[in-house]
C-alpha positions as CSV (number, residue, x, y, z in Angstrom):
1,X,-43.7,-150.0,-36.2
2,X,-44.8,-148.7,-32.8
3,X,-44.3,-145.1,-34.0
4,X,-46.3,-145.7,-37.2
5,X,-49.2,-147.3,-35.3
6,X,-49.2,-144.4,-32.8
7,X,-49.2,-141.8,-35.6
8,X,-52.2,-143.6,-37.2
9,X,-54.2,-143.3,-34.0
10,X,-53.1,-139.7,-33.6
11,X,-54.4,-138.6,-37.0
12,X,-57.3,-141.0,-37.1
13,X,-59.7,-138.3,-35.8
14,X,-59.1,-136.4,-39.0
15,X,-60.7,-139.2,-40.9
16,X,-64.1,-138.4,-39.3
17,X,-64.1,-135.2,-41.3
18,X,-63.0,-136.5,-44.6
19,X,-63.9,-134.2,-47.6
20,X,-62.8,-133.5,-51.1
21,X,-59.4,-131.8,-51.3
22,X,-59.6,-128.0,-51.5
23,X,-57.8,-126.7,-54.6
24,X,-56.9,-123.5,-52.7
25,X,-54.1,-125.4,-51.0
26,X,-52.4,-125.7,-54.3
27,X,-51.7,-121.9,-54.1
28,X,-49.5,-122.3,-51.1
29,X,-46.3,-122.0,-53.0
30,X,-47.4,-118.9,-55.0
31,X,-49.1,-117.0,-52.1
32,X,-47.7,-113.4,-52.0
33,X,-45.2,-114.4,-54.7
34,X,-43.1,-116.4,-52.2
35,X,-41.5,-119.7,-53.1
36,X,-41.6,-121.0,-49.5
37,X,-43.0,-120.3,-46.1
38,X,-39.7,-119.9,-44.2
39,X,-39.5,-116.1,-44.3
40,X,-40.7,-113.6,-41.8
41,X,-44.5,-114.0,-41.4
42,X,-47.1,-112.6,-39.1
43,X,-49.5,-115.4,-38.0
44,X,-52.9,-115.1,-36.3
45,X,-52.6,-117.4,-33.3
46,X,-55.9,-116.3,-31.6
47,X,-58.1,-119.3,-30.7
48,X,-60.8,-118.0,-33.0
49,X,-58.5,-118.5,-36.0
50,X,-58.7,-122.2,-35.6
51,X,-62.2,-123.1,-36.7
52,X,-64.3,-125.0,-39.2
53,X,-62.8,-123.1,-42.1
54,X,-59.2,-123.6,-41.1
55,X,-59.3,-127.1,-39.5
56,X,-57.2,-129.8,-41.0
57,X,-58.9,-132.6,-42.9
58,X,-57.3,-135.8,-44.1
59,X,-56.7,-134.2,-47.5
60,X,-55.3,-131.0,-46.3
61,X,-53.1,-132.7,-43.7
62,X,-51.3,-134.9,-46.2
63,X,-51.2,-132.2,-48.9
64,X,-49.6,-129.9,-46.4
65,X,-47.0,-132.5,-45.5
66,X,-46.2,-132.8,-49.2
67,X,-45.8,-129.1,-49.4
68,X,-43.6,-129.1,-46.3
69,X,-41.4,-131.7,-47.7
70,X,-41.1,-130.0,-51.1
71,X,-40.2,-126.7,-49.5
72,X,-37.7,-128.4,-47.2
73,X,-35.8,-130.3,-49.9
74,X,-35.9,-127.5,-52.4
75,X,-34.9,-124.7,-50.0
76,X,-31.3,-124.6,-51.2
77,X,-32.4,-123.7,-54.7
78,X,-34.3,-120.5,-53.6
79,X,-32.4,-119.2,-50.7
80,X,-32.1,-115.5,-50.2
81,X,-28.9,-113.5,-49.5
82,X,-29.9,-113.5,-45.8
83,X,-30.4,-117.2,-45.8
84,X,-26.9,-117.8,-47.2
85,X,-25.4,-115.4,-44.6
86,X,-27.2,-117.3,-41.8
87,X,-26.1,-120.6,-43.2
88,X,-22.5,-119.4,-43.5
89,X,-22.6,-118.2,-39.9
90,X,-23.9,-121.5,-38.7
91,X,-21.3,-123.4,-40.6
92,X,-18.6,-121.3,-38.9
93,X,-20.1,-122.1,-35.5
94,X,-20.3,-125.8,-36.3
95,X,-16.7,-125.8,-37.6
96,X,-15.5,-124.2,-34.4
97,X,-17.5,-126.6,-32.2
98,X,-16.1,-129.5,-34.2
99,X,-12.7,-128.9,-32.5
100,X,-14.4,-129.6,-29.2
101,X,-16.3,-132.8,-30.2
102,X,-13.8,-135.2,-28.7
103,X,-13.1,-133.2,-25.5
104,X,-16.8,-132.8,-24.9
105,X,-17.5,-136.5,-25.4
106,X,-14.7,-137.4,-23.0
107,X,-15.9,-135.1,-20.2
108,X,-19.6,-136.0,-20.7
109,X,-18.8,-139.7,-20.5
110,X,-16.7,-139.1,-17.3
111,X,-19.7,-137.3,-15.8
112,X,-22.1,-140.0,-16.8
113,X,-19.9,-142.9,-15.5
114,X,-19.2,-141.2,-12.2
115,X,-22.8,-140.1,-11.5
116,X,-25.6,-142.6,-11.1
117,X,-28.3,-139.9,-11.1
118,X,-27.1,-138.5,-14.4
119,X,-27.2,-141.9,-15.9
120,X,-30.8,-142.5,-14.7
121,X,-32.1,-139.1,-15.9
122,X,-30.3,-139.4,-19.2
123,X,-31.8,-142.8,-20.0
124,X,-35.3,-141.6,-19.2
125,X,-35.1,-138.2,-20.9
126,X,-33.6,-139.5,-24.1
127,X,-36.7,-141.6,-24.8
128,X,-38.8,-138.4,-25.2
129,X,-36.9,-137.8,-28.4
130,X,-38.2,-141.1,-29.7
131,X,-41.2,-143.2,-28.8
132,X,-42.2,-141.2,-25.8
133,X,-42.6,-138.1,-28.0
134,X,-45.1,-139.9,-30.2
135,X,-47.0,-140.9,-27.1
136,X,-46.9,-137.3,-25.8
137,X,-48.3,-136.0,-29.1
138,X,-50.9,-138.8,-29.1
139,X,-52.1,-137.7,-25.6
140,X,-52.2,-134.0,-26.5
141,X,-54.1,-134.7,-29.8
142,X,-56.6,-136.9,-28.0
143,X,-57.1,-134.3,-25.3
144,X,-57.8,-131.6,-27.8
145,X,-60.2,-133.8,-29.8
146,X,-62.2,-135.0,-26.8
147,X,-62.5,-131.6,-25.1
148,X,-63.0,-129.8,-28.4
149,X,-59.9,-127.7,-28.0
150,X,-59.5,-126.9,-31.7
151,X,-56.3,-125.0,-31.4
152,X,-54.6,-127.7,-29.3
153,X,-55.7,-130.4,-31.8
154,X,-54.5,-128.4,-34.8
155,X,-51.2,-127.6,-33.1
156,X,-50.6,-131.2,-32.3
157,X,-51.3,-132.2,-35.9
158,X,-48.8,-129.6,-37.0
159,X,-46.3,-131.0,-34.5
160,X,-46.6,-134.4,-36.2
161,X,-46.0,-132.7,-39.5
162,X,-42.9,-131.0,-38.2
163,X,-41.8,-134.4,-36.7
164,X,-42.1,-136.2,-40.0
165,X,-40.6,-133.4,-42.1
166,X,-37.6,-133.0,-39.8
167,X,-37.1,-136.8,-39.7
168,X,-37.2,-137.1,-43.4
169,X,-34.6,-134.4,-43.9
170,X,-32.2,-135.7,-41.2
171,X,-32.5,-139.2,-42.6
172,X,-31.3,-138.0,-46.0
173,X,-28.5,-135.9,-44.4
174,X,-27.4,-138.8,-42.3
175,X,-27.1,-141.0,-45.5
176,X,-25.1,-138.3,-47.3
177,X,-22.7,-137.6,-44.5
178,X,-22.2,-141.1,-43.2
179,X,-20.7,-139.9,-39.9
180,X,-19.4,-142.4,-37.4
181,X,-21.2,-142.4,-34.0
182,X,-19.1,-141.8,-30.8
183,X,-19.9,-145.2,-29.3
184,X,-17.9,-147.1,-31.9
185,X,-14.1,-147.7,-32.0
186,X,-11.9,-150.3,-33.5
187,X,-9.2,-152.5,-31.9
188,X,-6.6,-150.4,-33.7
189,X,-8.1,-147.1,-32.6
190,X,-9.4,-147.3,-29.1
191,X,-10.7,-143.7,-29.2
192,X,-13.9,-142.9,-31.3
193,X,-13.5,-140.5,-34.1
194,X,-16.1,-138.1,-35.5
195,X,-15.3,-138.9,-39.1
196,X,-17.5,-138.1,-42.1
197,X,-17.3,-141.1,-44.5
198,X,-19.9,-139.8,-47.0
199,X,-22.8,-141.6,-48.8
200,X,-23.1,-145.4,-48.8
201,X,-20.8,-145.9,-45.8
202,X,-22.0,-148.5,-43.4
203,X,-21.9,-147.0,-40.0
204,X,-21.4,-149.5,-37.1
205,X,-22.2,-149.4,-33.4
206,X,-20.1,-150.8,-30.5
207,X,-21.5,-154.3,-31.1
208,X,-20.5,-154.2,-34.8
209,X,-24.1,-153.9,-36.1
210,X,-25.0,-151.4,-38.8
211,X,-26.8,-148.2,-37.6
212,X,-27.8,-144.9,-39.1
213,X,-25.2,-142.1,-39.4
214,X,-24.5,-139.7,-36.5
215,X,-25.0,-136.3,-38.2
216,X,-27.4,-134.8,-37.4
217,X,-29.0,-136.1,-34.2
218,X,-32.5,-137.5,-35.1
219,X,-33.8,-137.4,-31.5
220,X,-32.8,-133.7,-31.2
221,X,-34.2,-132.9,-34.6
222,X,-37.7,-134.2,-34.0
223,X,-37.7,-132.8,-30.4
224,X,-37.0,-129.3,-31.6
225,X,-39.3,-129.6,-34.5
226,X,-42.3,-130.4,-32.3
227,X,-41.2,-127.9,-29.6
228,X,-41.0,-125.1,-32.2
229,X,-44.5,-125.7,-33.3
230,X,-45.9,-125.4,-29.8
231,X,-43.6,-122.5,-29.0
232,X,-44.8,-120.5,-32.0
233,X,-48.5,-121.4,-31.8
234,X,-48.6,-120.5,-28.0
235,X,-46.0,-117.7,-28.0
236,X,-48.6,-115.6,-26.2
237,X,-48.2,-117.9,-23.2
238,X,-44.6,-117.4,-22.1
239,X,-44.3,-120.7,-20.2
240,X,-45.1,-122.8,-23.3
241,X,-42.0,-121.8,-25.3
242,X,-39.8,-122.0,-22.2
243,X,-41.1,-125.5,-21.4
244,X,-41.0,-126.7,-25.0
245,X,-37.4,-125.6,-25.7
246,X,-36.2,-126.7,-22.3
247,X,-37.5,-130.2,-22.8
248,X,-36.0,-130.3,-26.3
249,X,-32.6,-129.1,-25.0
250,X,-32.6,-131.8,-22.3
251,X,-33.3,-134.4,-25.0
252,X,-30.4,-133.1,-27.1
253,X,-28.0,-133.2,-24.1
254,X,-29.1,-136.7,-23.3
255,X,-27.8,-137.8,-26.7
256,X,-24.4,-136.7,-25.5
257,X,-24.6,-138.5,-22.1
258,X,-25.9,-141.6,-23.9
259,X,-22.8,-141.4,-26.1
260,X,-24.9,-141.6,-29.2
261,X,-23.9,-138.3,-30.8
262,X,-21.2,-135.7,-31.0
263,X,-21.9,-132.1,-29.9
264,X,-22.0,-130.9,-33.5
265,X,-24.7,-133.5,-34.3
266,X,-26.9,-132.2,-31.5
267,X,-26.4,-128.5,-32.6
268,X,-27.2,-129.4,-36.2
269,X,-30.3,-131.4,-35.1
270,X,-31.6,-128.5,-33.0
271,X,-31.2,-126.1,-35.9
272,X,-32.8,-128.4,-38.4
273,X,-35.7,-129.1,-36.0
274,X,-36.3,-125.4,-35.4
275,X,-36.3,-124.7,-39.1
276,X,-38.7,-127.6,-39.8
277,X,-41.1,-126.5,-37.1
278,X,-41.1,-122.9,-38.2
279,X,-41.7,-123.9,-41.8
280,X,-44.7,-126.1,-40.9
281,X,-46.3,-123.4,-38.7
282,X,-45.9,-120.8,-41.4
283,X,-47.2,-123.1,-44.1
284,X,-50.3,-123.9,-42.1
285,X,-51.1,-120.2,-41.5
286,X,-50.7,-119.5,-45.2
287,X,-53.2,-122.3,-45.8
288,X,-55.5,-120.8,-43.1
289,X,-55.4,-117.4,-44.9
290,X,-56.4,-119.1,-48.2
291,X,-59.2,-121.0,-46.5
292,X,-60.5,-118.0,-44.5
293,X,-59.3,-114.8,-46.3
294,X,-62.2,-112.9,-44.7
295,X,-60.7,-113.3,-41.3
296,X,-59.1,-110.0,-40.1
297,X,-58.1,-108.5,-36.9
298,X,-60.3,-106.1,-35.0
299,X,-60.4,-102.7,-36.7
300,X,-61.4,-99.1,-36.0
301,X,-62.8,-97.0,-38.7
302,X,-63.6,-93.2,-38.5
303,X,-66.7,-92.1,-40.3
304,X,-69.1,-89.1,-40.7
305,X,-72.8,-89.4,-40.4
306,X,-75.5,-86.9,-41.3
307,X,-78.4,-86.9,-38.7
308,X,-81.1,-84.3,-38.0
309,X,-79.4,-81.6,-40.0
310,X,-76.0,-82.1,-38.4
311,X,-72.8,-83.8,-39.4
312,X,-71.9,-86.3,-36.7
313,X,-68.3,-87.8,-36.4
314,X,-68.1,-91.4,-35.2
315,X,-65.9,-94.4,-34.7
316,X,-66.9,-97.9,-35.8
317,X,-65.1,-100.8,-34.0
318,X,-65.4,-104.1,-35.8
319,X,-65.0,-107.4,-34.0
320,X,-63.6,-110.2,-36.0
C-alpha cells in the first residue's frame, strides 16, 4: 500500500498536463518494421530532446507502460538468433552458478553472523530495493518537477515504468518456478535447498508463512531496472552509470546476506532488471521520435552560391 501511494504522488504531476491520447504512440510496435524496442538503438539524450513535444502526459505514460508490458511478455515469440544465443549463454552461466548456490549461501551467512558491521549495512542497503527505492524516485521526480529539470523528471518517470515492468515479469516468473527461499528448512532437512517446485507451489518462510517464490530476486530486479534507466539516460556523465549500477549491485548482494535469495536468483534478477530498463528507455525514445520527428542532430551542408558574378562555395551549419 505504501508503494502504491508513493507512486501515486510521484506521477501526480503528470496529471496537471492531461491531454487527449496521441495516436502516434500506437505506431511504437511498427516503427522501422521492428516488433519491439530491445534491439540496438541510438537515442538522443541531449537535454534539448526532452521538451514540450516529448514530455510524458498521463495518457502517454500509461500507454507506454502497456507497450512495455506487451513487449516484455511477448519477447519470447519474436526473438532473433542473437537473442537466443545470448539466452543460451546466460542459461549456461546460471547452470554453472547453481552448483555454487549452497556453498555461497553457507559462506555468506557465516560472514554475516560473524560481522556486526556487515549485518547493519546489509539490513539498511536491502531496503533500497524495496520501499526506499520508491522514496528515492519520488524525491528525484519532485526535484525535477520543482526545478523544471525536464530530463530528470522524464528519466524518473521512465525509472518507475522500468520498476513496474520488471516487477510484473519477475512476479510471473516467481509463480511459474516456485523456488524455495534459502531461509526455509524442515525438521527433516536442516539445510535449505534451492529447489524449483513449479507453478501453484506454496513457498514458505522460516516461520511457516507463505511467501513469494525465490527466483528471480525482486529487489534486485527493480533495483537494476531503475539503475539501467538512469545509466542509459545519463551515460554522457560517467559517474551516473557507476553510481547507479554500484547501488543496484549492493542491493543484490544484500539479498544474499539477508538470506532471502540464492546467488542464481540475484543474477537472474540483475539480468531481468537490465533488460527491463533498456526496453523502457528505448521505447520512450521511439515515442519521442514519433512525437518530434523534426528533431535532428546538428548538421553541416556544403553549398554553392552565385554572388556578384562569381560562384562562392560555402558551408551551412544548422543548430537543432
